[in-house]
C-alpha positions in Angstrom: -13.4 184.0 57.9 -13.9 183.8 61.6 -10.9 184.1 63.8 -9.9 180.7 65.2 -6.9 180.0 67.4 -7.0 176.4 66.1 -6.8 177.7 62.5 -3.9 180.0 63.5 -2.1 177.2 65.2 -2.4 175.0 62.1 -1.1 177.9 59.9 1.9 178.3 62.2 2.7 174.6 61.9 2.3 174.8 58.1 4.8 177.8 58.0 7.3 175.9 60.2 7.5 172.8 57.9 9.3 174.4 54.9 11.7 176.2 57.2 12.7 172.8 58.7 13.2 171.4 55.3 15.5 174.3 54.2 17.5 174.1 57.4 17.9 170.4 57.2 19.1 170.6 53.6 21.5 173.3 54.7 22.8 171.1 57.5 23.6 168.3 55.1 25.5 170.8 53.0 27.4 172.0 56.0 28.5 168.4 56.7 29.8 168.1 53.1 31.5 171.5 53.1 32.6 171.2 56.8 31.3 174.7 57.6 28.0 176.0 58.9 28.1 179.6 57.7 25.6 178.7 55.0 22.9 179.0 57.7 23.1 182.8 57.5 22.0 183.2 53.8 19.4 180.5 54.4 17.6 182.5 57.2 15.9 185.1 55.0 14.9 182.3 52.6 13.1 180.6 55.5 11.1 183.7 56.2 10.4 184.1 52.4 9.0 180.5 52.3 6.5 181.4 55.0 4.8 184.2 53.2 3.8 181.9 50.3 2.9 179.1 52.7 0.6 181.3 54.8 -1.0 182.8 51.7 -1.8 179.3 50.3 -3.0 178.1 53.7 -5.5 180.9 54.2 -6.4 181.3 50.5 -5.2 184.9 50.4 -5.0 186.7 47.1 -5.1 190.1 45.5 -2.8 193.0 44.7 -1.9 193.7 48.4 -0.7 190.1 48.8 1.4 190.3 45.7 3.0 193.5 46.9 3.7 192.0 50.3 5.3 188.9 48.7 7.4 191.1 46.4 8.6 193.2 49.4 9.6 190.1 51.3 11.1 188.5 48.2 13.3 191.5 47.4 14.4 191.8 51.0 15.2 188.0 51.3 16.9 187.6 48.0 19.1 190.7 48.5 20.1 189.7 52.0 20.6 186.0 51.1 22.8 186.9 48.1 24.8 189.4 50.2 25.5 187.0 53.0 26.3 184.2 50.6 28.8 186.3 48.7 30.3 187.7 51.9 31.0 184.2 53.3 32.8 183.0 50.1 36.5 182.6 50.9 35.9 183.8 54.4 36.7 181.8 57.6 33.7 180.4 59.5 32.1 182.8 61.9 34.0 183.0 65.2 31.1 181.9 67.3 30.8 178.7 65.2 34.6 178.0 65.5 34.4 178.3 69.2 31.5 175.9 69.3 33.5 173.4 67.2 36.3 173.6 69.9 33.9 173.0 72.7 31.9 170.2 71.2 34.6 168.5 69.2 33.4 165.3 67.5 29.7 166.0 68.3 29.7 169.4 66.6 27.8 168.3 63.5 25.0 166.7 65.4 24.7 169.6 67.8 24.9 172.2 65.0 21.6 170.8 63.5 19.7 171.7 66.7 21.6 174.7 68.1 22.5 176.4 64.8 20.2 175.4 62.0 17.0 174.7 64.0 17.9 177.7 66.2 17.7 179.8 63.1 14.4 178.1 62.2 13.0 179.2 65.5 13.9 182.8 65.0 12.7 182.8 61.4 9.4 181.2 62.5 8.8 183.8 65.2 9.7 186.6 62.7 7.2 185.1 60.2 4.2 185.5 62.5 3.7 189.0 61.3 3.4 187.7 57.7 0.9 185.1 58.9 -1.3 187.8 60.4 -1.1 189.9 57.2 -2.0 186.9 55.1 -4.9 186.0 57.4 -6.4 189.4 57.3 -6.0 189.7 53.6 -7.9 186.4 53.2 -10.5 187.5 55.7 -11.1 190.7 53.8 -10.2 192.8 56.9 -7.0 194.3 55.4 -7.4 196.5 52.3 -5.2 199.0 50.5 -5.2 202.3 52.5 -2.9 205.2 53.2 -1.2 203.0 55.8 0.0 200.6 53.0 1.4 203.5 51.0 3.3 204.8 53.9 4.5 201.3 54.9 5.8 200.6 51.4 7.6 203.9 51.3 9.3 203.2 54.6 10.2 199.7 53.6 11.9 201.1 50.4 13.9 203.5 52.5 14.9 200.7 54.9 15.9 198.4 52.1 18.0 201.1 50.4 19.8 202.0 53.7 20.5 198.4 54.4 21.8 197.8 50.9 24.2 200.8 51.1 25.3 199.9 54.6 26.1 196.3 53.7 28.0 197.3 50.6 30.0 199.8 52.5 30.9 197.2 55.2 31.8 194.7 52.5 34.0 197.2 50.7 35.6 198.2 54.0 36.3 194.6 55.0 38.2 194.0 51.7 40.3 197.2 52.3 41.0 196.8 55.9 44.3 195.0 55.5 45.6 197.8 53.3 44.2 200.9 55.0 43.6 199.6 58.6 41.4 201.7 60.9 37.8 201.3 62.0 34.7 202.1 59.9 33.8 205.8 60.4 32.9 206.3 56.8 29.7 206.5 54.9 26.6 205.5 56.9 28.9 203.9 59.5 30.1 207.4 60.5 26.6 208.1 61.9 25.8 204.7 63.3 27.8 201.7 64.5 25.1 199.4 63.2 23.2 201.1 60.3 22.5 197.7 58.7 20.8 196.5 61.9 18.9 199.7 62.2 17.6 199.3 58.7 16.6 195.8 59.4 14.4 197.0 62.4 13.1 199.7 60.1 12.0 197.2 57.5 10.2 195.0 60.0 8.3 197.9 61.6 7.3 199.1 58.2 5.7 195.6 57.6 4.0 196.0 61.0 2.5 199.2 59.7 0.9 197.2 56.9 -1.1 195.3 59.5 -2.0 198.3 61.6 -5.5 198.8 60.2 -6.5 195.3 61.4 -6.0 196.4 65.1 -4.4 193.0 65.7 -1.9 193.6 68.5 -0.2 190.3 67.8 1.4 192.1 64.8 4.0 193.8 67.1 5.5 190.5 68.2 7.7 189.9 65.2 9.1 193.4 64.8 9.7 193.6 68.6 11.4 190.3 68.4 13.6 191.4 65.5 14.5 194.6 67.3 15.5 192.6 70.3 17.7 190.3 68.2 19.4 193.3 66.5 20.0 195.2 69.8 20.7 192.5 72.3 22.1 189.6 70.2 23.7 190.9 67.0 25.1 194.2 68.4 25.4 193.6 72.1 28.2 194.8 74.3 30.1 191.5 74.2 30.2 191.7 70.4 31.6 195.2 70.5 34.1 194.3 73.2 35.3 191.4 71.1 35.8 193.7 68.1 37.7 196.2 70.3 40.0 193.5 71.5 41.1 193.0 67.9 41.0 196.6 66.9 42.2 199.1 69.6 40.9 202.1 67.6 37.3 200.6 67.8 37.0 202.0 71.4 37.3 205.5 70.0 34.8 204.7 67.3 32.3 203.5 70.0 32.7 206.6 72.1 32.1 208.9 69.1 29.4 207.2 67.1 25.8 206.5 67.8 25.0 202.9 68.8 22.2 202.2 66.2 20.0 205.1 65.4 22.0 207.3 62.9 23.1 210.5 64.6 25.8 213.2 64.2 29.2 211.9 65.5 30.5 213.5 68.6 33.9 214.4 67.0 
């Protein structure tokens, strides 16, 4: 299979379509339920849909493809389930409540483009790495080597760390009204955002899968995900907002590593 930008562009469009369908269906649900938090558990499912779409588009097959699809599937289903269960009986995310106040009667229309299709855009960019992997598997330029073994091992570590961090955060959130305080336990003692660190870890492990191809485009998705985790999900404004509600969070910030797990200062 000769590399063709036209072919890649067609594949990118093919990967985008199921994401738009998932997001649009989620938007209709949000109108019925009058809350848009459903978009969070739908995001990993958008990414998951792409790995099957790209594989079918390029005609990729084989053991390596099955392993890649299994890795993405386990990651997406676990994350989607966790986010869905977390949002049950929980108020709509603060950022969405503020958007409701600003947009008033036009919220539902604007939420389709700013929230649901905004998540589509990020999932689509993230999926480019999976497109590259599927392309090279189909072209026969990506085989099972030691890189794949290392990448799978690193992915497993990342998924385990993320699962533990999410569980500890969920458990803490349920206890906070009784015990008060700020994190500082389990993995959260060594990082203020161990779940986001693990997310970056997972995406860079998938990048390692594509390393033997020499395709530099493979770094776009993990670099993008790292930017999202560091500059959007865990930025200074987010931490300042938490500190405004929990005064002891400032001490936690001063004593705990930002993202990469490290020994606490005291």
